[in-house]
C-alpha positions as CSV (number, residue, x, y, z in Angstrom):
1,M,-59.1,-61.3,-8.6
2,R,-59.9,-57.3,-9.6
3,V,-58.0,-55.8,-12.8
4,L,-57.1,-52.3,-12.0
5,N,-58.1,-50.2,-15.5
6,L,-55.5,-47.0,-15.7
7,E,-56.4,-44.6,-18.1
8,F,-53.9,-41.8,-19.2
9,T,-55.2,-38.6,-21.0
10,H,-52.7,-36.7,-22.7
11,A,-53.3,-33.0,-23.4
12,S,-53.1,-31.5,-26.7
13,P,-50.2,-29.1,-27.7
14,D,-52.7,-26.6,-28.3
15,H,-54.6,-26.8,-25.3
16,C,-51.4,-26.2,-23.3
17,R,-50.3,-23.6,-25.0
18,L,-53.7,-22.2,-24.2
19,K,-53.4,-22.7,-20.7
20,S,-50.0,-20.9,-20.4
21,R,-51.4,-17.7,-21.9
22,R,-54.2,-17.3,-19.8
23,W,-51.4,-17.7,-17.0
24,A,-49.6,-15.1,-18.4
25,V,-52.5,-12.7,-18.9
26,W,-53.5,-13.2,-15.1
27,L,-49.7,-12.5,-14.1
28,V,-49.7,-9.0,-15.9
29,L,-52.9,-8.3,-15.1
30,G,-51.6,-8.5,-11.1
31,V,-48.7,-7.0,-11.9
32,L,-50.6,-3.4,-13.4
33,L,-53.1,-3.9,-10.4
34,G,-50.2,-4.0,-7.8
35,L,-48.6,-1.0,-9.2
36,C,-51.7,1.1,-9.3
37,W,-52.8,0.3,-5.8
38,G,-49.2,1.1,-4.3
39,A,-49.5,4.7,-6.4
40,S,-52.6,5.2,-4.9
41,P,-52.8,8.5,-2.4
42,A,-54.1,6.1,0.2
43,F,-50.7,4.2,0.4
44,A,-48.6,7.1,-0.5
45,Q,-45.6,7.6,2.2
46,Q,-47.0,8.7,5.4
47,P,-44.8,12.0,7.5
48,A,-42.3,10.5,10.0
49,A,-43.4,10.7,13.3
50,P,-42.5,13.8,15.6
51,G,-40.0,12.1,17.6
52,G,-37.9,10.1,14.8
53,A,-35.0,10.8,13.2
54,S,-34.7,12.8,10.1
55,M,-32.0,13.4,7.7
56,T,-32.0,16.3,4.5
57,I,-29.6,15.9,1.7
58,S,-29.0,18.9,-0.3
59,L,-27.4,18.4,-3.7
60,G,-27.4,22.4,-4.7
61,G,-24.7,24.4,-5.3
62,D,-22.9,26.5,-2.9
63,T,-21.4,30.0,-3.3
64,D,-20.2,30.6,0.4
65,P,-16.3,31.1,0.3
66,A,-15.8,29.3,3.5
67,N,-17.6,25.9,2.8
68,V,-16.2,26.0,-0.7
69,S,-12.7,26.0,0.7
70,T,-13.8,23.5,3.6
71,A,-14.4,21.2,0.6
72,I,-11.4,21.2,-1.4
73,Q,-9.3,20.5,2.1
74,I,-11.6,17.5,2.4
75,V,-10.7,16.3,-1.0
76,V,-7.2,17.3,-0.1
77,L,-7.3,15.4,2.9
78,M,-8.2,12.1,1.2
79,T,-5.9,12.1,-1.2
80,L,-3.2,12.8,1.0
81,L,-4.5,9.5,3.0
82,T,-4.6,7.6,0.0
83,L,-1.1,8.7,-1.2
84,A,0.2,8.0,2.6
85,P,1.5,4.4,1.7
86,S,3.7,6.1,-1.2
87,F,4.9,8.7,1.1
88,L,6.0,5.9,3.4
89,L,7.8,4.2,1.0
90,L,9.6,7.2,-0.9
91,M,10.2,10.0,1.6
92,T,11.5,7.7,4.6
93,S,14.0,5.0,5.2
94,F,11.7,2.2,4.5
95,T,12.9,1.4,1.3
96,R,16.5,0.7,2.1
97,F,15.4,-1.4,4.9
98,A,13.2,-3.8,3.0
99,I,15.3,-3.9,0.1
100,V,18.3,-5.2,2.2
101,L,16.1,-7.5,4.7
102,G,14.8,-9.3,1.2
103,F,18.4,-9.4,-0.1
104,I,19.0,-11.5,3.4
105,R,16.4,-14.1,2.4
106,S,17.3,-14.4,-1.2
107,A,21.2,-14.6,-0.3
108,I,20.7,-17.3,2.4
109,G,18.3,-19.3,-0.3
110,L,15.3,-19.2,1.7
111,Q,11.8,-18.6,-0.2
112,G,9.5,-18.1,2.5
113,A,11.3,-17.4,5.7
114,P,11.1,-14.5,6.8
115,S,7.8,-14.0,5.2
116,N,6.9,-10.6,3.2
117,Q,5.0,-9.9,6.7
118,I,7.7,-10.0,9.0
119,I,10.2,-8.3,6.9
120,V,7.2,-5.2,5.8
121,G,6.6,-5.1,9.7
122,M,10.4,-5.3,10.7
123,S,11.0,-2.5,8.0
124,L,8.1,-0.6,9.2
125,F,9.5,-0.6,13.0
126,L,12.9,0.5,12.2
127,T,11.5,3.2,9.6
128,M,9.6,4.6,12.9
129,F,12.6,4.3,14.8
130,I,14.8,6.3,12.3
131,M,12.4,8.5,11.5
132,T,11.4,9.6,14.9
133,P,13.7,12.4,15.3
134,T,12.4,14.0,11.9
135,A,8.3,13.3,13.2
136,K,8.9,15.3,16.6
137,R,10.4,18.2,14.5
138,V,7.6,17.7,12.0
139,N,5.1,17.6,15.4
140,D,6.8,20.6,17.2
141,E,7.2,22.9,13.9
142,A,4.3,22.4,12.0
143,L,1.4,20.2,13.6
144,Q,1.1,21.9,16.9
145,P,0.8,25.4,15.8
146,Y,-1.8,24.0,12.8
147,M,-3.8,22.3,15.6
148,N,-3.9,25.5,17.5
149,K,-5.0,27.4,14.8
150,E,-1.9,29.5,14.4
151,I,-0.7,28.8,11.1
152,S,-2.7,27.9,7.8
153,T,-3.0,24.6,6.0
154,T,0.0,26.4,3.3
155,Q,2.0,27.5,6.1
156,F,1.7,24.3,7.5
157,A,2.6,22.0,4.5
158,E,5.6,24.4,4.0
159,R,6.9,23.8,7.9
160,A,6.2,20.2,7.9
161,S,8.1,19.7,4.1
162,V,11.5,21.2,6.0
163,P,12.5,18.7,8.4
164,M,11.7,15.8,5.5
165,K,13.7,17.6,3.0
166,T,16.5,18.0,5.8
167,F,16.3,14.2,6.4
168,M,16.3,13.3,2.4
169,V,18.9,15.7,1.4
170,R,21.4,14.4,4.4
171,Q,21.1,10.9,2.9
172,T,21.0,11.7,-0.7
173,R,24.3,12.1,-2.8
174,P,24.7,15.5,-4.4
175,S,25.2,13.9,-7.9
176,E,21.7,12.6,-8.1
177,I,20.5,16.2,-6.8
178,D,22.4,17.9,-9.6
179,F,21.0,15.2,-11.9
180,F,17.2,15.8,-11.4
181,L,18.0,20.1,-11.3
182,G,19.6,19.4,-14.4
183,L,16.4,17.4,-15.7
184,S,14.2,20.4,-14.5
185,G,16.2,23.2,-15.9
186,Q,17.3,24.6,-13.0
187,G,20.6,26.0,-11.9
188,P,22.6,25.5,-8.9
189,T,20.1,26.3,-6.1
190,A,20.6,26.3,-2.0
191,T,19.5,23.2,0.2
192,E,16.8,25.3,1.5
193,N,15.4,26.3,-1.6
194,L,15.6,22.8,-3.2
195,P,11.7,21.8,-4.6
196,I,10.3,18.4,-3.4
197,T,10.0,17.7,-6.5
198,V,13.8,17.1,-7.0
199,V,14.6,16.1,-3.8
200,V,12.2,13.0,-3.8
201,P,13.2,11.0,-6.9
202,A,17.2,11.9,-5.9
203,F,16.5,10.3,-2.6
204,V,14.8,7.4,-3.8
205,L,17.3,6.7,-6.3
206,S,20.0,7.3,-4.0
207,E,18.4,5.0,-1.4
208,L,17.9,2.6,-4.2
209,R,21.5,2.5,-5.1
210,T,22.6,2.4,-1.3
211,A,20.6,-0.8,-0.7
212,F,21.7,-2.7,-3.7
213,Q,25.4,-2.0,-2.4
214,M,24.8,-3.4,0.6
215,G,22.6,-6.1,-0.7
216,F,25.9,-7.1,-2.8
217,L,28.1,-6.9,0.2
218,I,25.7,-9.4,1.8
219,Y,25.5,-11.7,-1.2
220,V,29.5,-12.2,-1.2
221,P,29.9,-14.9,1.8
222,F,27.2,-17.0,1.0
223,L,28.5,-17.4,-2.6
224,V,31.6,-18.3,-1.5
225,I,30.0,-21.0,0.5
226,D,27.6,-22.1,-2.7
227,F,30.9,-21.9,-4.4
228,L,33.0,-24.4,-2.1
229,V,30.0,-26.4,-1.9
230,S,29.8,-27.0,-5.9
231,S,33.4,-27.7,-6.4
232,T,33.4,-30.3,-3.6
233,L,30.4,-32.5,-5.2
234,M,32.1,-32.1,-8.8
235,S,35.4,-33.5,-7.5
236,M,33.5,-36.0,-5.6
237,G,31.4,-37.0,-8.8
238,M,28.5,-36.4,-7.1
239,M,27.0,-34.1,-9.6
240,M,23.6,-34.9,-9.4
241,M,23.1,-33.8,-5.8
242,P,21.5,-30.4,-6.0
243,P,24.3,-27.9,-4.2
244,M,21.7,-26.4,-2.3
245,M,21.0,-29.1,-0.5
246,I,24.4,-29.2,1.1
247,S,25.1,-25.2,1.2
248,L,22.0,-24.1,3.2
249,P,22.4,-25.8,6.3
250,F,25.8,-24.1,6.2
251,K,24.8,-21.0,5.3
252,L,22.1,-20.9,7.9
253,L,24.8,-22.3,10.5
254,L,27.5,-19.2,9.5
255,F,24.7,-16.6,9.5
256,V,23.7,-17.9,13.3
257,L,27.2,-17.9,14.4
258,V,28.1,-14.6,13.5
259,D,24.7,-13.3,15.0
260,G,23.6,-12.1,11.4
261,W,20.1,-10.3,12.2
262,H,22.3,-8.1,14.8
263,L,25.0,-7.1,12.2
264,I,22.5,-6.2,9.5
265,V,20.2,-4.1,11.7
266,R,23.0,-2.2,13.1
267,S,25.1,-1.7,9.9
268,L,21.3,-0.5,8.4
269,V,20.9,2.1,11.4
270,Q,24.0,3.3,11.4
271,S,24.2,4.0,7.5
272,F,21.7,6.7,8.5
273,A,23.8,8.4,11.3
274,S,25.9,9.8,8.7
């Protein structure tokens, strides 16, 4: 029988440290060599082929007034695109629709039906339906002349604001307009001379008040159902039974029997007819 002898040799710590230093020196030399090699003229970037695409970016200043005006217009346009969602919320009927539809979901007691996407989408399409006449006026009086280069950008903004102010003022309570006129330090002002900085906050405040009033009226019948169910359960000694479990089916039944969605949408649309 052969006996296999295995011998293990362990390198000393000094030997390992010396070996690692050698590898580090070779690595640094390799990196320096690569940098010098790439920076040599032989490997400099060759000019593009005659048929290739080229692009030039200039960072210098421009003193041409036309170019400066165009740059300012681009900045203003990008700013307007960024603020477009805020304009949709604050200068149209979207606020009233979204709040009232949200109140319906809360009054019934449903947490996720209809979902937020459905409420926002329905509010958006109802807003488009209500704002169509105003948008048509903006298109005819401001956008089309501006696209045909018949008016300037300033005139476009002035003409486009007139239909929007007319819509907002018609839906705003006079007390709200007087309130913001007083805060701005202005006296009695004609409707056509009202600044947009007064009309928009007055319109938003009036919309919030109207939406909460409609939400209260929506809550009343469902609150009565909750009260009746809670009183019935207490009289039967079923105090451990959650009233919501019993009242929710009755709320849904009532809402379906009276065709609640049709009534709510019709009331919302007709509220803008005045």
